[in-house]
GUVO-902338 format. One record per atom (N, C-alpha, C, O, CB): x, y negated, z. Coordinates in steps of 0.05 Angstrom, whole numbers, plus 32768, in hexadecimal, padded with zeros to 4 digits. Glycine has a CB too. Example, Ala and Ser with C-alpha at 12.3 -4.5 7.8 and 13.67 -1.06 7.14 Angstrom:
81088072809C 80F6805A809C 81088042809C 811D804280A9 80E2805980B5 8101802D808E 81118015808F 81027FFF809D 810C7FE980A1 811A800C8072 
END
This chain:
81BF80E37A9C 81B880F87A89 81B181127A97 81BE811A7AAA 81D080FD7A75 819C811F7A8E 819481387A9A 81A8814E7A94 81B3814F7A7E 817881417A90 81AC81607AA7 81BE81777AA3 81B0818B7A91 819881887A8B 81C581837ABE 81BF819F7A87 81B381B37A77 819D81C27A86 818981CA7A7B 81C881C77A6E 81A181C67AA0 818D81D47AB1 817481C37AB2 815E81CD7AB0 819881D97ACD 817781A87AB6 816081967AB7 815181967A9D 813981977A9D 8168817A7ABF 816081957A87 815381957A6D 814481AF7A68 812E81AE7A5D 816881917A56 814F81C57A71 814181DF7A6D 812881DF7A7E 811381EA7A75 815381F67A76 812981D47A96 811181D57AA7 80FB81C47A9B 80E481CC7A9C 811881CA7AC3 810281AC7A8F 80EE819C7A83 80E381AA7A6A 80CB81A97A65 80FA81807A7B 80F581B77A5B 80EC81C57A43 80D781DA7A49 80C681DF7A39 810381D17A35 80D981E77A60 80C681FC7A67 80AA81F07A6C 809782007A6C 80D0820B7A80 80A881D67A70 808F81CA7A75 808181C17A5C 806A81B87A5D 809281B37A88 808E81C27A45 808281BA7A2C 806F81CF7A22 807581E77A25 809781B37A17 805981C87A15 804681DC7A0B 805181EB79F4 805F81E079E3 802C81CF7A03 804C820579F3 8055821679DD 8041821479C5 8029821779C9 8057823479E6 804B820F79AC 8039820D7996 802882267992 8032823C7995 80488207797C 800F8223798A 7FFD823A7986 80048247796B 8013823B795B 7FE082317986 7FFA82607967 8000826E794F 7FF3825F7937 8000825E7921 7FF5828B7950 7FDB8254793B 7FCE82457925 7FDF822D791E 7FE282277906 7FB1823C792E 7FEA821F7932 7FFB8208792C 80148211791D 801C8203790A 800381FA7946 802082287924 803882327916 8031823878F9 8040823078E7 8043824B7924 801A824678F4 8013824D78D8 800E823478C8 8017823378B1 7FFA825F78D8 8000822178D3 7FFB820878C4 801581F978BF 801981EE78A9 7FE881F678D4 802781FA78D2 804181EC78CE 805181F978B8 805D81EB78A8 805181ED78E8 8050821578B7 805F822278A2 8054821B7886 806382177873 805E824178A6 8039821A7884 802D8213786A 803581F77862 803B81F3784A 800E8216786C 803481E47874 803B81C9786E 805981C67868 806081B57857 803381B67885 806A81D57875 808681D4786F 808C81DE7853 809D81D37845 809681E57883 807C81F2784A 807F81FC782F 807A81E6781A 808581E67804 806D8215782A 806881D37822 806181BD780F 807381A57813 807081917806 804481B57813 808681A87826 80988192782A 808E817C783C 80998166783D 80A081867810 80788181784B 806C816C785C 8077816C7879 8070815A7888 804F816F785C 808681807880 80908182789C 80AE8189789C 80B781967889 8080819678AC 80BC818078B0 80D8818978B3 80D981A778B8 80C581B478BD 80E6817A78C9 80F181B278B6 80F581CF78B9 80EB81D978D4 80DF81EF78D5 811281D678B6 80F081CB78EA 80E881D47904 80CD81C9790C 80C981B17909 80FE81CC7919 80BA81DA7915 80A081D0791C 80A281BC7934 80B381BF7945 808D81E77924 809081A97933 808F81947949 808481A07962 807481B37962 807E817C7940 808D81957979 8083819D7993 8077818479A0 8085817079A3 809981AA79A5 805E818679A9 8051816F79B5 8058816F79D3 804F818279E1 8032816F79B1 8066815C79DE 806E815C79FA 805681577A0D 8043814A7A05 808481487A00 805981617A25 8045815C7A3A 804A81407A45 8056813D7A5B 804681727A50 8040812C7A37 804781107A3D 803E81087A59 804D80FC7A68 803B80FD7A29 802681107A60 801B81077A7A 802B81147A91 803381077AA4 7FFD810F7A7D 8031812E7A8F 8041813B7AA3 805D81307AA5 8068812D7ABA 804281597A9E 8068812A7A8D 8083811E7A8D 808381037A9B 809580FE7AAB 808D811B7A70 807080F27A95 806E80D87AA2 806B80DB7AC0 807880CC7AD0 805780C77A97 805A80ED7AC9 805680F17AE6 807080F97AF3 807680F07B09 804081077AEB 807F810C7AE6 809781147AF3 80AB80FD7AF5 80B980FB7B09 80A4812B7AE3 80AC80EC7AE1 80BF80D57AE2 80B680C17AF7 80C680B47B04 80C280C97AC7 809C80BD7AFA 809280AB7B0E 809A80B57B2A 80A380A57B3A 807380A87B0C 809780CF7B2F 809F80DA7B49 80BD80D77B4D 80C680D17B63 809780F87B4B 80CC80DB7B38 80E980D97B3A 80F180BC7B41 810280B87B53 80F780E27B20 80E580A97B33 80EC808D7B38 80E380847B54 80F180757B62 80DE807B7B23 80CB808F7B5D 80C280887B78 80D680927B8D 80DC80847BA0 80A680947B7D 80E080AB7B89 80F380B57B9C 810D80A57B9B 811980A07BB0 80F980D37B96 8116809D7B83 812E808E7B80 812C80737B8E 813E806B7B9C 8135808A7B63 811680657B8A 8112804B7B96 8110804D7BB4 811D803D7BC2 80F8803E7B8B 810180617BBE 80FE80647BDB 8118806B7BE8 811E80627BFE 80E9807A7BE1 8129807A7BDA 814280827BE6 8158806E7BE4 816B806E7BF3 814B809B7BDB 8156805B7BD0 816C80497BCB 8166802C7BD3 8179801C7BD6 8173804A7BAE 814D80257BD8 8147800A7BDE 815380017BF9 815280107C0D 812980067BDF 815F7FE97BF9 816A7FDE7C12 81587FC87C1D 815F7FBC7C31 81867FD57C0D 81437FC17C0F 81337FAA7C17 81177FB27C20 81057FA17C23 81317F977C00 81127FCC7C25 80F87FD57C2E 80F17FC97C48 81017FCB7C5B 80F77FF47C2F 80DA7FBC7C4B 80D37FB07C64 80CF7FC57C7A 80C67FDB7C74 80BA7F9E7C62 80D47FBE7C93 80D07FD07CA9 80B27FD67CAB 80A27FC47CA8 80DB7FC57CC3 80AB7FEF7CB2 808F7FF57CB7 80867FE97CD1 80977FE37CE2 808A80147CB7 806C7FE67CD5 80627FDA7CEE 806A7FEB7D06 806880047D05 80447FD67CEE 80727FDE7D1C 80787FEC7D35 80647FE27D49 80647FCA7D51 80967FE67D3F 80517FF47D51 803B7FEB7D62 803080027D72 803A80197D70 80257FDF7D50 801D7FFC7D83 800F80117D93 7FF1800D7D8E 7FE67FF87D93 8016800F7DB1 7FE480227D85 7FC880207D7D 7FB5802C7D91 7F9D802D7D8C 7FC4802E7D62 7FBF80347DA8 7FAE80427DBB 7FBB803F7DD7 7FD280357DD9 7FAA80607DB4 7FAE80477DEB 7FB980477E06 7FBC80647E10 7FAC80757E08 7FA880367E1A 7FD180697E20 7FD580857E29 7FBD808F7E39 7FB180817E48 7FEE80877E3A 7FB680A87E34 7FA180B57E43 7FAC80C07E5E 7FC380BC7E64 7F9580CC7E33 7F9B80CC7E6D 7FA480D67E87 7FB680EE7E86 7FC580F47E99 7F8C80DD7E98 7FB680FC7E6F 7FC681157E6D 7FE2810F7E62 7FE481007E4E 7FB881297E5B 7FF6811A7E6E 801181187E64 801881337E57 800B81467E5B 802581127E7B 802E81337E46 8035814D7E3A 803A81637E4F 8045815E7E64 804F814A7E2A 8030817A7E49 803181917E5C 804381A77E50 803C81B17E3B 8015819B7E63 805881AE7E5E 806981C37E54 805A81DD7E53 804B81E47E65 808281C77E67 805D81EC7E3D 804E82057E3A 805C821B7E4A 8074821A7E50 804D820D7E1C 804C822F7E51 805782467E60 806582587E4C 805982627E38 804082567E6F 807E825D7E51 808F826D7E3E 8087828A7E3E 808682977E53 80AC82697E44 808382957E26 808082B27E23 809282BA7E0C 809282AE7DF7 806282BA7E1C 80A182CF7E10 80B582D77DFC 80A782E27DE3 809482F27DE5 80C782ED7E08 80B082D97DCC 80A682E37DB3 80B282FE7DAE 80C783067DBA 80AC82D07D9B 80A6830D7D9B 80B283277D94 80CE83227D88 80D183127D76 80A083357D7F 80E283307D92 80FD832D7D88 8101833E7D6F 80F483537D6C 811183347D9E 811383357D5E 811983447D46 8127835E7D4E 8136835E7D61 812983347D32 812383747D3E 8132838C7D44 815083887D44 815A83767D35 812B83A27D2F 815E83977D53 817B83937D56 818A83967D3B 819F838B7D37 818783A67D6A 817E83A67D29 818B83AA7D0F 818083977CF9 8186839B7CE2 818783C77D06 817083837D01 816583707CEE 817B835F7CE2 818E83587CF1 814F835E7CFB 817A83597CC8 818F83497CBC 8192832E7CC9 817E83217CCF 818A83467C9E 81AB83257CCD 81B0830B7CD9 81AC82F57CC5 81A582DE7CCC 81CC830A7CE5 81B182FB7CAB 81AE82E97C95 81C182D07C97 81BA82BB7C8D 819182DF7C92 81D782D47CA4 81EA82BE7CA8 81F682B57C8D 81FC829D7C8A 820182C67CBA 81FA82C77C7A 820582BF7C60 81F182AC7C52 81FA829A7C44 820A82D87C4F 81D782B17C55 81C4829F7C49 81C582837C55 81C3826F7C47 81A782AA7C4C 81CA82827C6F 81CC82687C7D 81E582597C74 81E482417C6F 81CC826C7C9B 81FB82687C71 8213825B7C68 821082507C4C 821882397C46 822B826F7C68 8203825F7C3A 81FE82567C1F 81EB823E7C1F 81EF822B7C10 81F2826C7C0E 81D7823F7C30 81C482297C32 81D2820F7C3A 81CD81FA7C2E 81AD822F7C46 81E382117C4E 81F181F97C57 820381EE7C41 820481D67C3C 820281FF7C70 821282007C33 822481F77C1E 821581EA7C06 821D81D57BFD 8235820E7C15 820081F87BFD 81F381EF7BE4 81DE81DA7BE8 81D981CA7BD6 81E782077BD7 81D081D97BFF 81BA81C77C03 81C081AF7C15 81B4819A7C13 81A381D67C0E 81D381B27C27 81D7819E7C3C 81F281907C39 81F381777C37 81D681AC7C58 8208819F7C39 822281927C35 822381857C19 822F81707C15 823981A67C37 821681917C06 821681877BEA 8207816C7BE9 820B815D7BD6 8209819A7BD8 81F681667BFD 81E8814C7BFE 81F481397C13 81E781277C1D 81CA81517C04 820D813E7C19 821D812B7C29 8215812A7C47 821981167C54 821A810F7C1E 820B81407C52 820981437C6F 8224814C7C79 822E81617C70 81F181567C77 8230813D7C8B 824C81437C92 825081487CB0 826581517CB8 825D812C7C8A 823C81427CC1 824081467CDE 824581647CE4 823481747CDF 8227813D7CED 825D816A7CED 826481877CF1 825281947D06 824E81AC7D04 828181897CFA 824881857D19 823681917D2D 821C81997D21 821181AE7D27 8232817D7D44 821181897D0F 81F8818F7D01 81FC81A77CEE 81EC81B97CEE 81EF81767CF1 821281A77CDF 821781BC7CCC 821A81D77CDA 820F81EB7CD1 823081B67CBC 822881D77CF1 822C81F07CFF 821281FA7D0B 820D82127D0C 824181ED7D15 820281E87D15 81E881F07D21 81D681FD7D0C 81C982117D11 81DA81D87D2D 81D581F17CF4 81C481FC7CDF 81CF82177CD4 81C082287CCB 81C081E87CC8 81E9821A7CD5 81F582347CCE 81ED82497CE2 81ED82617CDC 821382327CCB 81E882417CFB 81E482547D11 81C7825B7D15 81C182727D1A 81EF82487D2A 81B482487D14 8198824C7D1B 818B825D7D05 818B82567CEE 818982317D1F 817F82747D0D 817282867CF9 8157827B7CF0 814282807CFD 816E82A27D05 8156826C7CDB 813E825F7CD2 812882737CCC 8110826D7CCF 8143824E7CB9 812F828B7CC3 811B829F7CBC 810B82A87CD4 80F582B37CD1 812982B77CAF 811582A37CED 810682AB7D04 80F082967D0B 80E0829B7D1D 811982AE7D1C 80F0827F7CFE 80DD826A7D03 80C782677CEE 80B882547CEF 80EC82507D06 80C6827A7CDC 80B182797CC7 80A182937CC8 80AB82A77CD2 80BE82757CAB 808882937CBD 807882AB7CBC 808582C17CAB 809582BB7C99 805C82A57CB1 807F82DA7CB1 808B82F07CA3 808782EF7C85 809882F77C76 8081830A7CAE 806F82E57C7D 806982E67C61 807982D27C50 807882D37C37 804C82E07C5D 808882BF7C5D 809982AD7C4E 80B682AF7C58 80C7829E7C51 808F82907C51 80BC82C37C68 80D782C67C74 80EC82C97C5E 810382C07C62 80D882DE7C86 80E582D57C48 80F982D87C32 810182BE7C26 811582BC7C18 80EE82EB7C1D 80F182A87C2B 80F7828E7C20 8103827B7C35 810582637C30 80DE82827C14 810A82867C4C 811282757C63 812A82637C5C 812C824D7C68 811982867C7A 813C826B7C4B 8154825B7C45 8153824D7C2A 816882457C20 816C826D7C47 813B824B7C1F 8138823C7C06 8136821E7C0C 813282167C23 811F82467BF7 8138820E7BF7 813A81F17BFA 811E81E37BF9 811A81D17BE8 814C81E67BE4 810C81EC7C0A 80F281E07C0B 80E481E77C25 80EC81FA7C32 80E081E97BF3 80CF81D77C2D 80C181DD7C45 80AF81F67C42 80AA81FF7C2B 80AF81C57C4E 80A782027C58 8096821A7C57 807E82167C6B 808182097C7F 80A782337C5E 806782227C64 805082217C76 805582327C8F 806082477C8E 8037822A7C68 804C82277CA6 804E82367CBF 8033823A7CCD 803182437CE3 806182287CD3 801D82337CBE 800282367CC9 7FF8821C7CD5 800782097CDA 8002824B7CDF 7FDD821A7CD8 7FD082037CE4 7FD581EA7CD3 7FD481D37CDE 7FD981FF7D00 7FD981ED7CB9 7FDD81D67CA8 7FF881C97CAB 7FFC81B27CA2 7FC881C37CAC 800B81D67CB8 802681CA7CBD 803B81D97CAE 803781EF7CA3 802C81CB7CDB 805381CD7CAD 806981D97C9E 808381D77CAE 808581C77CC1 806D81CB7C83 809681E87CA7 80B281E57CB0 80C081D57C9B 80BE81DB7C83 80BF82017CB6 80CF81C17CA3 80DB81AE7C90 80F081BC7C80 80FC81D07C87 80E781967C9F 80F581B07C68 810B81B87C57 812581B67C67 812981A37C76 810C81A57C3E 813781CA7C64 815081CA7C73 816081B07C71 816B81A67C85 816181E17C6B 816181A57C5A 8170818C7C56 816581757C67 817381657C73 817181837C39 814A81747C69 813D815F7C79 814381627C96 8148814F7CA4 811F815F7C74 8144817B7CA0 814B81817CBC 816881777CC1 816D816A7CD5 8149819F7CC2 817A817D7CAE 819581747CB1 819881567CB0 81A6814A7CC0 81A781807C9C 818A81497C9E 818B812C7C9B 8181811E7CB4 818E810B7CBE 817981237C83 816B81277CBF 8160811A7CD7 817281207CF0 8175810E7D01 814381257CDD 817D81387CF1 818E813E7D08 81A7812D7D07 81B081237D1C 8196815C7D07 81B381297CF0 81CB81197CED 81C480FB7CF3 81D480ED7D00 81D7811B7CD2 81AD80F27CE9 81A580D67CED 81A180CF7D0B 81A580B87D12 818C80D07CDE 819A80E37D1B 819680DE7D38 81B180D67D45 81B180C67D58 818B80F67D45 81C780E07D3B 81E180DA7D47 81E580E57D63 81F280D87D73 81E480BD7D47 81D980FC7D68 81DB81087D83 81EE811F7D84 81F6812A7D6F 81BF81117D8D 81F581277D9C 8208813E7D9F 8204814B7DBA 81F081467DC8 822481347D9C 8217815B7DC2 8215816A7DDC 820F81587DF4 821C81447DF8 822E817A7DE1 81FB81607E03 81F381527E1B 81DF813C7E17 81D481327E2B 820B81467E28 81DA81347DFE 81C6811F7DF9 81AA81297DFC 81A481407DF6 81CA81137DDD 819981177E07 817C811E7E0B 816C81157DF3 816D80FE7DEB 817281117E25 815E81287DE7 814F81237DCE 8132812A7DD2 812B813F7DDD 815B81327DB6 812081197DC8 8103811F7DC7 80FB81237DAA 810181137D99 80F381077DD4 80ED81397DA6 80E2813F7D8B 80C3813D7D8D 80B781487D9F 80EB815B7D81 80B7812F7D7A 809A812E7D78 8092813F7D60 809881377D49 809081107D75 808481557D64 807C81677D4F 808E817F7D4F 809F81827D3D 807E81587D34 808981917D62 809A81A97D64 809881BB7D4C 80AC81C67D43 809381B97D7D 807F81BF7D42 807B81D17D2B 808481ED7D32 807B81F97D46 808A81C77D13 809681F87D22 80A082137D26 80B582157D3C 80BA822A7D47 80AC821E7D0C 80C181FE7D43 80D781FE7D56 80F281FD7D4A 810681FC7D58 80D482167D68 80F481FE7D2F 810E81FF7D22 811F81E67D27 813781E87D2D 810A82047D04 811381CF7D23 812281B67D28 812C81B47D45 814381AC7D49 8111819D7D22 811C81BC7D58 812481BC7D74 813B81D07D78 814D81CA7D88 810C81C47D86 813A81E77D6B 815081FA7D6D 816A81EF7D62 817F81F37D6E 814982147D5F 816981E17D4C 818181D47D41 818D81C07D54 81A581C07D59 817B81C77D26 817C81B07D60 8185819C7D74 819181A97D8C 81A581A17D97 816E81897D7C 818481BF7D95 818F81CE7DAC 81AA81DA7DA5 81BC81DB7DB6 817B81E47DB5 81AD81E57D8D 81C681F07D84 81DC81DB7D82 81F381E27D83 81C381FF7D6A 81D481C27D7F 81E781AC7D7F 81EF81A47D9B 820081927D9E 81DB81947D70 81E481B17DAF 81EB81AB7DCB 81DA81967DD8 81E0818D7DEE 820781A27DCC 81C3818F7DCC 81B2817A7DD7 819F81867DEC 8199819E7DEB 81A2816C7DC0 819681757DFE 8181817B7E11 816681737E03 8161815C7E00 8184816C7E2D 815781877DFB 814181827DE9 812681857DF7 812081987E05 814281957DD1 811581707DF2 80F981717DFA 80E8816D7DE1 80EE815C7DD1 80F3815A7E10 80D3817C7DDE 80C3817B7DC6 80A5817D7DCC 809D818D7DDD 80CC81907DB2 8095816E7DBD 8078816D7DC1 806A81757DA8 8070816B7D92 806F81517DCB 805681877DAA 804681907D93 8029818D7D99 801F81957DAE 804D81AE7D8D 801A81817D86 7FFE817B7D89 7FED81947D87 7FD781957D93 7FF481677D75 7FF681A97D79 7FE681C17D74 7FEF81D67D89 800681E07D87 7FEA81CC7D57 7FDE81DD7D9C 7FE781EF7DB2 7FF2820A7DA8 800682147DB3 7FD081F47DC5 7FE682157D94 7FEF822F7D8A 800B822E7D7F 801B82407D83 7FDC82397D74 801282187D71 802D82157D67 804182107D7E 8057821B7D7D 802E81FE7D53 803882017D92 804A81FC7DA9 805182167DB7 8068821B7DBE 803D81E87DBD 803D82277DBB 804182407DC9 805382527DB8 8066825F7DC3 8027824E7DCF 804E82547D9E 805E82667D8D 807B825C7D8B 808D826C7D8C 805182677D71 807F82427D88 809A82377D86 80A9823B7DA0 80C182437D9F 809982197D80 809C82377DB7 80A9823B7DD1 80B282597DD4 80C8825E7DDE 809782347DE8 80A1826B7DCB 80A882887DCD 80C0828F7DBB 80D2829E7DC3 809082997DC6 80C082847DA3 80D682897D90 80F0827E7D9A 8105828B7D9A 80D0827E7D74 80EF82657DA4 810782587DAF 811382687DC6 812B826C7DC8 8101823B7DB7 810182717DD8 810A82807DF0 8116829B7DE7 812A82A37DF2 80F382847E03 810982A87DD4 811282C27DCB 812E82C07DBF 813E82D37DC1 80FF82CF7DB7 813482AA7DB2 814E82A67DA5 8163829A7DB8 817A82967DB0 814B82957D8D 815A82937DD0 816D82897DE4 8172826B7DE3 818682627DEF 818682967DE0 8160825B7DD6 8163823E7DD6 815582327DED 813D82387DF2 815982337DBB 816282217DFD 815682147E13 814981FA7E0A 815781E67E06 816B820E7E2A 812F81FA7E06 811F81E37DFD 810681E17E0E 80F981F67E13 811981E67DDE 80FF81C97E16 80E681C57E25 80D081BE7E11 80D181A87E05 80E981B07E3B 80BC81CF7E0E 80A781CB7DFB 808D81C37E0A 808681D07E1D 80A281E57DEA 808081AE7E00 806781A57E0C 805181A47DF7 8057819E7DDF 806A818A7E19 803881A97DFF 802181A67DEE 8014818C7DF5 800E81877E0C 800D81BE7DF1 800E817C7DE1 800181627DE6 8005814E7DD0 801181547DBB 800B81577E00 7FFC81367DD5 7FFD81207DC2 801981127DC5 801F81087DDA 7FE6810B7DC6 802881137DAF 804381087DB1 804580EA7DAB 805B80DF7DAC 805581167D9E 802E80DD7DA5 802F80C17D9E 803C80B07DB3 804B809D7DAD 801380B67D99 803880B67DCD 804280A67DE2 805D80B17DED 806780A87E01 802E80A47DF9 806880C57DDF 808180D07DE8 807E80DF7E02 806980EB7E08 809680BA7DEB 809480E07E11 809480EE7E2B 80A480DC7E3E 80BB80E27E44 80A1810B7E28 809880C67E47 80A780B27E56 80B280BC7E71 80C780B27E7A 8096809A7E5C 80A680D07E7C 80B080DB7E96 80CC80E77E93 80DB80E87EA6 809C80F07EA1 80D380F07E7B 80EC80FD7E76 810180E97E6B 811980EC7E70 80E981147E62 80F880D47E5E 810A80C17E51 811980AF7E64 811680B27E7D 80FA80AF7E3F 812A809D7E5A 812F80977E3E 813F80AD7E30 814B80BE7E3D 813D807D7E3B 813F80AC7E15 814B80C07E05 816380B57DF5 8163809E7DEE 813680CD7DF2 817580C77DEF 818C80C07DDE 818480C27DC0 819280B87DAF 81A480D27DE3 816D80CE7DBB 816380D07DA0 814680DA7DA0 813F80EB7DB1 817580E27D8E 813680D07D8E 811A80D97D8B 811680DF7D6D 811D80CF7D5C 810580C47D95 810B80F77D67 810781007D4C 80E981077D49 80DE81147D5A 811981187D45 80DD80FD7D33 80C181027D2E 80BE81117D14 80C981097CFF 80B080E77D2D 80B081287D14 80AF813A7CFD 8094813A7CEF 808D814D7CE1 80B681567D05 808581247CF2 806B81207CE4 806981027CDF 807680F27CEE 8052812B7CF4 805A80FA7CCB 805B80DE7CC3 804280CE7CCC 802C80D37CC3 805C80DC7CA5 804680BA7CDE 803180A77CE4 803280907CD0 8044808E7CC0 8034809C7D01 801D807F7CD0 801E80687CBE 802A804F7CCB 802B803A7CBE 800280617CB5 803480527CE3 8043803D7CF1 8056804A7D05 805480627D0A 803080297CFF 8068803A7D11 807A80457D24 806E80417D40 8069802A7D48 809680367D22 806A80577D4F 805E80537D6A 807180447D7D 8088804C7D81 8058806F7D76 8067802E7D88 8077801E7D9A 8081802E7DB2 8098802A7DBB 806780067DA3 807180407DBE 807B804F7DD5 8094805F7DCF 80A480637DE2 806680627DDE 809880687DB7 80B180777DB1 80C980647DB0 80DE806B7DB9 80AE80857D96 80C5804C7DA5 80DA80387DA6 80E280327DC2 80F9802F7DC9 80D2801E7D97 80CD802F7DD4 80D280287DEF 80E2803D7DFF 80EE80367E13 80B880227DFD 80E180567DF6 80EE806B7E04 810B80727DFA 811780857E03 80DE80847E03 811480617DE8 813080647DDE 814380597DF3 813F80447DFE 813480567DC3 815980697DF8 816E805F7E0A 8181804D7DFA 817D80487DE3 817D80777E16 819680437E08 81A980327DFB 81B780407DE3 81BF80567DE5 81BF80297E0F 81B880317DCC 81C5803C7DB4 81B880557DA9 81C480647D9A 81E280417DB9 819F805B7DB1 819180727DA8 8182806D7D8E 817E80557D87 817D807D7DBD 817B80827D80 816D807F7D66 8153808E7D66 815080A27D72 817F80897D4F 814080827D57 8126808F7D51 812680957D33 812980837D23 810D807D7D59 812380AF7D2C 812280B77D10 810680C07D0B 80FC80D37D18 813780CD7D09 80F880B37CF7 80DC80B87CF4 80D380B27CD7 80DC809E7CCB 80CC80A67D07 80C380C47CCB 80B780BD7CB1 809E80AC7CB5 808E80B17CC7 80B080D77CA1 809B80987CA5 808480867CA8 807780817C8C 8085807C7C79 808C806B7CB5 805D80837C8B 804F807D7C72 803480897C71 802B80967C83 806080877C5B 802680847C5B 800A808D7C58 800880AB7C54 801B80B87C4B 7FFC807F7C41 7FF180B67C5C 7FED80D37C59 7FEB80DA7C3B 7FDD80CD7C2C 7FD380DB7C68 7FF980EF7C34 7FF780FA7C19 800680E97C04 800380EE7BEC 7FDB80FC7C11 801580D57C0C 802480C57BF9 804180C37C01 804980CE7C16 801780A87BF7 805180B57BF1 806D80B37BF8 807180A57C13 806580907C17 807C80A47BE2 808280B07C24 808880A47C3D 80A6809D7C3E 80B580A57C2B 808180B77C55 80AE80907C52 80CA80887C55 80D680927C6F 80C9808F7C84 80CE80697C53 80ED809E7C6E 80FB80A67C87 810A808E7C92 811A80827C83 810E80BE7C82 810580887CAB 811280717CB8 812380797CCF 811D808D7CDD 80FD805D7CC1 8138806A7CD4 8149806D7CEC 814880527CFA 8151803E7CF0 816680767CE6 813D80517D13 813A80397D22 814D803A7D3A 8150804E7D47 811D80347D2B 815980237D40 816980207D58 816180057D65 81597FF37D57 818880217D52 816480047D7F 815E7FEB7D8E 81777FE37D9D 81847FF37DAB 81467FEF7DA1 817E7FC97D9C 81957FBF7DAB 818D7FB77DC7 81767FBB7DCF 81A27FA77D9D 81A07FAD7DD7 819B7FA77DF3 81867F927DF6 81787F917E0A 81B47F9E7E00 81837F807DE2 816F7F6B7DE3 81537F757DDA 81407F657DDB 81787F547DD3 81527F8E7DD1 81387F987DC8 81337F937DAA 811D7F9A7DA1 81227F8C7DD8 81467F887D9C 81437F847D7F 81457F9E7D70 81577FAE7D75 81577F6F7D74 81327FA27D5D 81307FBC7D4F 813E7FB97D33 813A7FA67D25 81137FC47D4B 814E7FCD7D2D 815B7FCF7D13 81517FE97D06 81517FFE7D12 817A7FCF7D15 81487FE77CED 813F7FFE7CDE 814F80047CC6 81577FF27CB7 81227FFB7CD7 8154801D7CC1 816380267CA9 815280397C99 8149804D7CA4 817E80337CB1 814F80337C7F 814080447C6D 8151805C7C64 816680587C57 813580347C55 814980747C6B 8158808C7C64 814E80997C4A 815A80AD7C42 8158809F7C7A 8138808F7C3E 812F809B7C25 811280A47C26 810580A57C3B 814180B17C1D 810880AB7C0F 80ED80B47C0C 80E980D17C14 80FA80E27C0E 80E480B07BEF 80D280D77C21 80CC80F27C2B 80AE80F77C29 809E80E47C24 80D680F67C48 80A681107C2E 808A81177C30 808781297C49 8092813F7C49 808081257C16 807881207C5D 8074812F7C75 805681337C7A 804581247C6F 808181217C8D 804F81477C8B 8034814A7C94 802D81327CA5 803E81267CB1 802F81647CA3 8013812A7CA6 800B81137CB6 800F81167CD4 800D812D7CDE 7FEF810B7CB0 801481017CE2 801681007CFF 7FF981017D0A 7FE980EF7D04 802580E67D09 7FF381167D19 7FD881187D23 7FD781127D41 7FEB81147D4F 7FCD81357D1E 7FBF810B7D4B 7FBB81037D66 7FA781147D74 7F9781237D67 7FB280E57D67 7FA681137D8F 7F9381237D9F 7F76811C7D97 7F65812E7D97 7F98811E7DBD 7F7181037D92 7F5680FA7D8C 7F4C81027D71 7F3580FE7D6B 7F5480DD7D90 7F5E810C7D60 7F5681127D44 7F4B812E7D41 7F4481367D2B 7F6D810D7D31 
END
């Protein structure tokens, strides 16, 4: 059953009767042809669409029989390996700038703990990392809201809950080596660094890689940022205790599976561009057998390549 808040939100989407409709209704009520309260014609198409989206999310998040996505390699490595960017310090915030720690505490309580994220290392990292420093100034006031935000170049910073979900699913902690594919703003890398991980991250868009590296350095996070194609991972640094991918390919890149260490996890969204995708957690045992766990339905920006 929908809550009162849900019912109110749906009600706001219904069309308001026109004045002509009201006058006609009053005339017909005087003749006894209508009930006392005028009828309201619901937005049937919009209502159906909303329920279809809700059911799709429910099925994607609850299904236990979803087949594993293909795990393959569609290309061969080029001559270039990921190249660490030259660190330049970003402009630091004024010393009297608000820390906004109360907003982070509220965000963790209302958006993350409320959705059953329980890893204390993850929760403390997200309480600590200043998310507002990783978004453009024009959306900084929305930094602690429950949705993704644009960061330029057609990319976004993920919803805080998704960052927490993926971080917890990795199962990593202090001293673990983690590879991130898709640096974006650098926020996910900062959370992993705050968890005590040794973090390496690759970004396909050079401008984002440079900006993220500068922000991370200015805030004191030790993260190695590289510009390049993350499809083949970073084998020279591996194997890894965890690999996290923050953009959605239509299959699981085999090179990332190959760079997992013992008992390590790959957390990755997989699915078609612009449609419902699935968040997966993959692990490989000593014999190389792959186990996949469906973590639910998501929507991510597409995984892009150097050749595209």
